[in-house]
N, C-alpha and C positions, 0 to 999 in steps of 0.2 A: 306221378310227379306233375306239378302244377304247369310249369312251362317247359316240358323236356327238351333237351339240347339234342342234336342230331347223333351225337355219340353216346347217348344215354336214353334210348327210346322206352316208353312204357311197356312192360311185360304184357304178353297175350293174355286176354280174358277169356280164351275159349273154354276153360274149365270152370268159370263162374257162372252158375245158373242164371238165365236171363240176360247176361252181359252181351250175348250176340243174338238176338231173338231171329227165328226164322222168318223170312218174308211172309206176310199174310197171317202170322201166328197172333195170338193175343199179347197185347203190350203188357209187359212185367210193371210191377210197382218200381217207377224209376227211382224214388228215394231209396229204396231196398237194394235196388240194382247198384246205386251209387256206394251206399254202405258196404256192400259185398266187395266191389271194386277197390275201394280204398283199403279194405282189410287185406285183400290180396296183395296190394302194392307194398302194404307194410309187413307182409309175411316173409318168412325165411326164403320163399322162392319169388320174392317180389322186387321192386326196384331199390338198388343201393342208395339212392338220394332220398326217397320217400322214408326209408328205414332210419336214416340218420337225423330226420327232422325231429325238434321238441316244440314245446309251445312257444319258447322264447325265439327260436330261430325262425319259426313261421309269422312272428310278429309284423315284419316289415312287410310281406306278402298280404297280410291282412288289410294292412294300411292302404296299401297299393290297389287291392282288389276294389276297397270301398271308394277310393278315388276315382275309378275307373267306373264305377257305377255311377257316381255323381255326375262325371261327365257325360254318361250316356242320357242321364236324366235331364241335364241342362240342354242337351242337343235334342231332346225329344225323340230319340232314335229308338223305337220300341224293339227292333231286332238286337240292337246292342245291349238295350236294357236286359233282354232275356238272356245273352249270354253272359253278361257281368253278374247277374243274380245268380247263375250258375256257378260261376267261378267263386262268388261270395259263399255260396251253399257249400262248395267244395272245402272252404276254409272251415266251416262249421264242421263237417264231418270229420275233416281231418283231425281236428282238435279233439274231437269226441273219441275217435279212433285211439289217439295216443292216450287219453285218459282211460278208456276201457281196458287198455293193454296193462295199465298201472292199477287197474281195479278200483278207480276213483268214481268216475261216472261214464255213461254211455249217451247216444243220441236220444234214446227214449227217456231218460232221466232229464235231460235238458229240456225236451218237448213237454214233458209232464210238469215242470216247474214253470214254464211260459204259460202254459194253459191254466195251471192253479192260480197264478199270479192275476191273468186277465179276467177270470171269474172274480177272484177277491177283489179286485180294483174296479170291477163294473157292477156294482150292486143294483144300479139303476137298469141294468139289464137282465141280470141273473137272479136278484133276490127282491125285486118287486118295488125298490125305491125309486121314485119318479124325479127326475131332473130335467128342466126344460131348455137350457142353454150349454153351449160348449164352456163358457167360463165356469159355470156351476160344476161341470164335469171336471175340469182341470183343478178346481179348488179341492173337489172330492178326492181327486187322486192324489194330491199333494198330502191331504190329511190322513188318507190310509197309508200311504208311503211313510210317513213319519211315524205312524202308529206301529209300524213293523219292524222300526229299527230298535236296537238295544239303547237303553236310556243314556249312554255315554256317547252316543253318535246323534244327539238330537240338535246340533247346530244346525240353523237353516240354510247353511251354505253347503251342507253335507250333499254329497251324490254327484257333483260335476267332476267327470273324470279328468284327472292330471294330464292324460294324453290327448286331449281335444286340441286342435290347433288354438294358439294363445288367444287370438282374437275371439273365437267363438266361446273358448272358456271364460274369457273377462266378461262377454255378453251374458252368459247363465248365470255368472256370480253376481253380476249387478242385478239381474232380473229377480233373482232370488231375495237380494237384499231390499228390492224395491217392494216386494210382495208384503214385507212386514213393515213397511212404512219408511225405511231409509232411503230416502230418494229427495231430488229436488223438486220443489212444488211448482216450479215452471222452467222454461227453457233457458231463462236468462240467468239463472244459477249454473246451469250446464256449460253455457257459454263462458261464464266468468271464471270457472273452473279451468276451462282449456287455456284462456289468457293467462290464469296464474301460473299454470304449469309450464306454459311457453316461456313466460319471464324468469322461471326458474331454471330452465334450459339455458337461456342465454346468461344468466349469472354464473351457472357452472361452468359455461365456456370461457367466460373471462378469467375464471380461478385455474383453467388449464387442469382441471382433475377429471381424468378419463371416468374414474369410477362414478364419480358424482354426476357427470354429464350422461353416463349410460342409465343411471337410476332415474334421472329427470326424464329423460325421453321415454323411459317405461311409464313412468307417471302421466307423461302427456299421451302417449297412446291409450292407456287406461282411459283418460278423460275422453278422448276422441270416440273411443268405443260407446262410451257412455251417451253422447251425443246420438248417435246412430240408434243405439236402443232406445233412446227417448222418442226419437222419430219413427220408431217401429221398423227399423232397417236392422239387418244383421251385417255387422262391420265384415265379417269374413267374405260374405258375398260381394260387398261393395269394394273390397280391395281386389278380389278375384276379378271383378267386371273391369277394374282401372287397370291392373297388370295386363288383361287381354286386349284393352285399348291401346295401351303402350305398346304392345309386341306387334299390333297390327300396323300402327303408324310408324314404327321403327323399321317395319319389313317395307313400307313403302318408300321411306328414305334410301334404304338399301336397294331397292329396284330402280330408283330415280338414278342413283349414283352408278349402278350397274351400266345403265344405259348411256352412260358417259365414260364407261370404261374405267371407273374409280370404285374405291371401296371407302368406308367411314374413317379408316386409319389415314388416308390420304387427304383429308379435309380439315379445314380450320373449324373451330367451335362455331363462327359466325355462319359459315357455309351450311353447317349441318342444322344450326337453328332456323335457317331460312327454309330449308328442305322440310324441317319439322313442322313448320307454321303452314306450308302447302299441304302436308299430310293430314293436318287436322281439318281441312276443309272437308276431306272426304270421308274420314273416320271421327264421328262425335261420340 
């Protein structure tokens, strides 16, 4: 079980080879050990929770574990990174175990495919082809990737996962379009597009058409993402940073109010704004 509740503990691993090595004994292959533990958890004698899981039911866990790893990377916390990478590895092994039970694929097959892909897409390392720059490597990667697809999937925008966060997905779609020349020649066009989309939002608001307003806001967001991409920023990261800045400033406001025996709900908007301006001095 990924995060066991106290009333549903993970079963004993005492009968799994290598699961509980004796002190001083040779360390087992930890990946093999993890595969064995996962198989036990999914067995008839295993954990009821783990046995009930499917690829779809684990989807949220996969997203959450990935986000927790990203938090550890952002914090440059090596200990947490090691732990969160383990949680993410568990997700890979979990999905492979479910697939193996259905005779679809297993961890060895998954590893074989990624090994073959890495060799195939790095001919400058494994096949004697010489490339001098990272940009050349990326162009070659894209060319090889396109050649691997069936003809009906030749769109230059193919391969951007629908499940990516929307800002990140927009960035990647725009980047792919820009690679084939579908891009503004200078930043003035990017800014003009943002102003155009903002004007369309204003126009939709005057018509009180909620559906049109929503569509125009989406267009505006897409245009703003394009500005961040044009300036070599990732809009997803920029928004995360702004959200975190807002959170810290708001907590300062709450602390100042608490010192007065008050909460935000007790205050006028002007009082909150005054405290907000004070918080901005300390959090840039």
